Structures are given as structure tokens and as C-alpha cells.
N, C-alpha and C positions, 0 to 999 in steps of 0.2 A: 610709852617708853621715852618719847622725845621730851615730854614735860618733865619726867623724872630726871633725865640727863641735864636739862636746863637748871633745875633746882639744885642739883649737886654741884654744878659748875659755879652757880651764883654764890652758894654757901662757901665753897672753897676759895673763891676770889675774895669774898668778904673777910674770911679768916686771914688770908695773906696780907691784905691791906691793913688790918688791925695790928698784925705783928710788926709790919714795917713802920707804922706810925708810932708804935710803942718803943722802938729802938732809939737810943740817944745818938746824936751826931758825934762823929769822931773829932778829937781835938788835934788840929794841925795848925796851930798858930792862932793868935787872937783874932786877927782879921777874918781868917777862914771860918772860925767858930761863930763870929757874929753873923757872917753871911749865911752860914748854915742854919743859924737860929732863925733868921728872917725867912729863909727858904722853907725851913721846917714849919714855921707858923702858917705859911701859905698852903703847904701840903696837907696839914691837919684839917684846914677848913674845907679843902676839896674832898678829903676822905669822908668827912661828916656828911657832906652833900651826897656823895656817892652811896654811903650807907643808907641814908634816908630813901634814896631812889630805889635801892635794892630791896629795902623792907616793903615799900609800896608794891613793887613787882611781885614779891613773895606773897603778900596779902591777896593780890589779885589772882595769883595762881591757885591759892587755897580756895578762894570763893568759887572759881571756875570749876575746880575739881569736885567740890562738894555739891555743886549744882548740876553736875553731869555734863557740862558744856565744854568748850575749848577756849584757850586763851586767844588773845588778839592775833597772834602769829599764825593761827590756823592749826596748831598741833593739838591732837586730842588729849584730854586729861585721862591718865590711867590710874590715878590714886590720889589720896589726900595725905599730905605730910602730917606726921604725928608730932606735936610739941615742938615744931620748928626744926626737927631733926632731918637728916639727909635721907631717911627711909620713907617709903610710901607703900600703901596697901594696893596691890594690883588686883583688880577684879577679873576673874577668869570665869567665863560662862560655860556651863556644862551642856549636855544634850537636852533637848526639849521634846515634849510629847508632840505628836502630830497635830493635835488640836489643843487650844487653850481651854481652861476650865469654863470660861464664859461661853465659848462655842459649844462645849460639851453639854452644858445645861440648856443652851438654846436649841439643841437638836430635838428636844422633847422626846427622849427615849422612854421606854416603858419603866414605870416605877413599881416598887413593891411595898405593900402596906402591912405585910405580915399576917394577913387574915386568910390566906389561901391554904390549900392542902400541901403536904410535903412535896408532892409531884410538881405542883405549880411553883413552889419555892425553888426546886432544882431546875426547872425550866427557865425561870427568871435569871438565876445565877449563870447558867450556861449562855443565855442570851447576852448578858452584860459582858462576859468574858469574850464572846465572839466580837462584840462591838469594839472592845478595847484593842483586840488584835487588829481589827480592820482599820481603826483610826490611829494606830501607832501610839497608844498611851503607854508610857514607860511604867515599869514595875513599881518604881518608887512613888509614882503618882496615882496608882490605881485605887488605893484606899481613899484618897481625897476625892477622886472622881466618882468611884462607885458609891460612896456614902451619900452623894448628892441625889441619888435615885431612890433613897429610902424615904418613906413617909408613914404617918400614922403609927401603928404599933411597932413597926420595924424601926422607925426613927427613934422612938423612945427606948427601944432595946439597945440601939447603937450608942446613944448617949450614956446609958448605964455602963456599957462596956468601956467606953472612954473614961468615965469617972472612976472606974475600978483600977485604972492604970496609975500607979504611983510614980513618983519621980525616979525611983530605982529601976523601973521597968524600961526596957528598950522600946523605941517607937513601934507602933503596930504595923506589920507588913501585910501584904495581900494574902499570904498564906495564913496569917493569924486571922484575918477577916473571914476567910473561907471556913476555917476550923470553928470559929465562934458562931458563924452563920449556920453551919450544919448542926452544931450542938443545940442551937436554939430551935430551929425549925424542922429538924428531923427527929421526932420523939423516938425513944428507945423501943417502945412497943411497936411502932411502925417499922423500924428496922428489923425487929424480930419476925414480924409478919412477912416482910420481904424475903427473908431467908427461907421461910417455909414455902412461900409461893414459888421461889426459884427451884426448890427441890421437887415440887409437884407440877411444875409447868412442863407440858408436853406439846408436841406438834399437833397430834390428833388429825383433824381434817384440813388444817391450814397448810399452805404451801411453805417451802423452806424460807422464802423471803418474808412472808407474813410471820412465821415463827421467829425469825431473827429480830424483827421489830419489837415484838412483845418481850422477847428475851432481854434485849438491851434496855427496855424500860424498867425491868426488875433488877437486873444485875448491877446497875449503877448504885443501888442502895445497899449492896453487899460488898464492902470494900475488900474483904479478904479474897473474894473471887474476882472482882473487877480489876484488881491490881496484879493478879497472877494470870498471865495470858494462857499458860498451859492448862491451869485449873478451869479457867473460863471456857476453853475449848472442850474440856471433858464434860462439863456441865451441859454445854450446848448439845454435844453428841448424845448424852444420856436421854434427852427429851425428844429426840427425833423418832420418826416412825420406825418400827422394827425392821421393815424391809430395807430402809436406808441405813439404819444403825448397824445392821449385820454386815453390810458391805464395807462400811467405814471401819469396822472393827479390825479389818486386816491391815490397816495402815497405821503407822505410829502417829501420835499426837504431836504436831509441830507448834502451831499457834492457833488463835481463834480465827483469824482471817482465812487461813488455809483450810480449817475445818469447814467454814461456811462455803467456800468455793467447792470443796469436794462434795458436800451435801447437795449443792445446786447441780453439780455435774451428774451425780447419781440419779437425782430426781428427773433431770432432763432425759437421761437414757431410759428410765422406766416409762416415762410418758411416750417416748418414741417407740419403744418396744410394744407398748399397749396399743398404740395406733396401728402398728403393722399387723398385730394379731387380729385386730378388729377388721381390718381391710381384707385380710387373706382368708381367715377361717371363721370369723365371728358370725357372719350371716348364716353360714352353713350349719354351724353348731346350734344356733338358735332355732333354725327350721327343723332340725332333727329332734329338738327337745319339745316342740309344740305337740300338744295332745297327750303328753305323758304325765305321770304323777311326779311326786317329789324326787324319786330316784331314777326315773326313766321307766319304771315298771307300772303295771296297772294298780289302781287304788280301789280297794273294795271296802264298802261300808257295811257293817253288821251292827245294827242297833246304834248305841251311842259311841261305839268304839271304831277305831280305824286300824287297819293292819298295813304296815309299810314293808315293802320288799327291800332287800339290801340294795344300797347305792352301787350302781354299775358305772364305773368310769371307763376311760380308754384302757386303763391298766387291766381292769377286769375282763374286758372284751378280748384283749390279747391273751389273757390266761385261758379263756374259754376256747380259743382257737389253737391252743397248744403252747402258748408262751409260758415263761417261767415266772412272770410277775404275779405276786399273790393278790387275791381279792380281799376287799375290806367291806364291812358293813357298818352303817352309821346308826348309832343309838343316841337319842336326845338325852342330855344329862338330866338328873332328877330335878323336877320343878320347872322345866322349860316348857312343858306342854307341847302344843303343835309347833313344829319347826320345819320350815322349808329347807330342803337339803341344798338349795341353790343360793338363797340370799340370807337365810337365818331368821326371816320374819315369821309371824304366826299365820301362815296360810299354806295351802297345798302348792306344790311346784307347778301344777297345771295352771294355777292362777298367778304365777310369779311373772312380773313384768320387768325385773331387773336385768340390765344388760351390762356387760363388762367382764373384766378378767381379774383374777386374784393377783394381788401385788406380791404374794409370797411364792406361789408356784406357777402362776400364769394360766391356770385352768379356768373353765367357765363357771365360776362360783365366787362368792365373796370370802373375805379373809376370816369372817366369824365362823365359817363352817369348814375351813380348810383343815385337812388332816395334819398338816405341818404346824398348825397354830396350837400351842399348848393350852390357850385360853378359849378354844372354840366351844360353841354351844353343843357340839356333838362329840360322842366318844366313838372312835373308829377301832374296830376289832377285826383281825384277819379271820377269814373263814375258808373252809375247804370247798372244793367244787361241788361236792355232794350236798352240802348244806347251804349253798349260795342262794337257793330259791326258797329257803324256809322263812317263815315270818320272823321279824326281828323284834318288835316291841309293841306293846299296847299302851296307848295313852289317850287321855281325854282330849 
């Protein structure tokens, strides 16, 4: 700013001197006129010398400004005069990224060659975005920085994208880069497969934390679900274990994070309840079941066939002693063959070594034979007290 002020003052002073030199002297007598003529001649010579000195000074200021230096007086140059005019271009520096491009390339970050799977491509893109956030790379610089980490097939693809941009197109932004990257390295067939996998993905024997990790790996390739937090939470709940899903069904769907936290809480309570049941009555229940058959009654063999007595649980015992709870008898579904009434495997209950509690009703059997499980291997039918000891089914 100081250099600009000096240039303006010098130009204004030069202009005033030229005007004064061009004005003719006033006529106030012949002698005065002659004296003024002599004096005027001396003033014009001085003016010419001053003009030359000012021109040299202006030339020096232009050179200092164009070289980015400062004049002899120590004032910094802020611009270069255009065509000798009094105006100057003032250079204003904007915000800069946390690292220079040279430093970014020198950090030897992971590059992408375009030959990996779509999952590897997504992991690399997430990795680069995390590094840009950590090092403070501005949004306007991210295309320039990110493209330096492409090589091989990916670099050839990016050159093609840049060549397709005509002069009428706006400069490529980071959002444009991501859109073009996903379009190239996430095939449509792969995205369709991810939609199917997301619909079929269930918790099964995994913990809620393990189920969440797998769910997030799939849902990021299904944008319609990933960008809708409520729909994402619904999809997550749909794949949970029935025992957890039934509990969460009583609560409204808020968002994905809330759904995960609720599922973790229900799982923790179920594990705690199971541990308490094992410590209090598990050992006693198992000792009472030793030496009995599938259903707690004797097992008789006649030739190639086995006859099973009806399954007697605590509810059936209370009925036998005068309670009002009905008895049920278990019948293996067609095609199941030999079914253990305790764990559902193909052996007799006397040979069963499974220990634990049902996650649905809490009784001493597995979920696959639970009466409350609609997909159980057994069919449970109510029976009267008179027919409770009658044979139930014959199977090989």
C-alpha cells in the first residue's frame, strides 16, 4: 500500500509541474516580462531534470514490484502499475492447505492402481478422505492432491475424464471426482449384488458388534439405504436375532446409532439373565435330566423303531399335580428323522451333551425345539391327562 501511495503522489506531482511549465508568464511591463522569460527558462530546465528523475524512480518501482521485492526505501511492493497509470494490481493471498502439494506427495501415501476389487477401491477412497481431513487439505485443492495418488489403470482413467471436460464445463470438484470414481470402479452388477446381500444379511450366531461390522461393509454400497438413517436402522433391526428383534419391536425407530445401542443393551441383558439361570438352576436341571430319554421318559426299542413318550416340561408336571397349565407333546416334523427334544440334533436325549438355555423362553432346551419358535423342528400338540402317556410317533 505504501508503494501504491508513492506512485500516486509522484504521478500527481509530475502532472502539476507540467501544467505549471505550460502556463505563459503574465505581462506586467516589458522589464518584468523579460525577467519572467529568463526565470521561466531556468524553471523549465529544472522541470525537465525533475521529470527525468521521477521517470527513473517509477521505472525502479515497476521492476521491484514485478520481481516481488521492495524498493530502496524498504516499503513492500503491493502491485505492478499498468501502462504508467495510477492504478496497481494488489495481490491478496487466500487460505492455504495444511500441507503443500510437494509435502503431500513426499508423504508416500497409499496409491490406487485401479486393479483391485470394488471393496478395495472404497477402502482407498475412504483412506484418502481421512488423510485430507487430518492434514487440512482445502476442498478446492483435493482434486489436485487426490489425483497425485493414482497410478496405472486408475491414472489412465483420470486422464480420460479430464480430456472429456471441454472449455464450457466448470472445473472438476471433489464431489465430481467421487462421482466419477464410483461410476468407474463400482460396477452396476456389484451394486445389485450388494442390495441382495443386504436384504439377506442376518446376525445368526454373531454378536451384535460383529453383525454391525458386516452390515456397515455392505450398506455403504447401497446409497438409498446408507443416506437414509431411519431406513438404515430398519434394515439393521430386520437382520437381528428374533429374540432381540422382538424386544426392539416395541420401540420406535429413531436412527441407526440408537438402534445399535438398543440392540447391544438387549444382548447384554440376555447374557446376564442366562448366566444367572445357569448359576442358580442350571446344574440342578441337568442332574435331573441325566439318565432319561429325549423327553424325560423311558425309551423303549422294538426292532428298528423307537417309541417316544410325550415331552414333559415343568408345565406338564404342574398340570399333573392339579395345575391348570395344559400339557404338550412333541412330534418331529416330516422328514426330520431322529430328533433330540433338548437340542434338536439326531440323537437321543440321554446322549445329549448340550448345556444352556433357550433365548426365547429361557427353558433348558435350544431354540430349534422351542414351542414358541414357529420354525422349530418339532410340532407341539396339546394333550389331555388321560392320553399324556400314550405313544406319540414312530420314526426311523
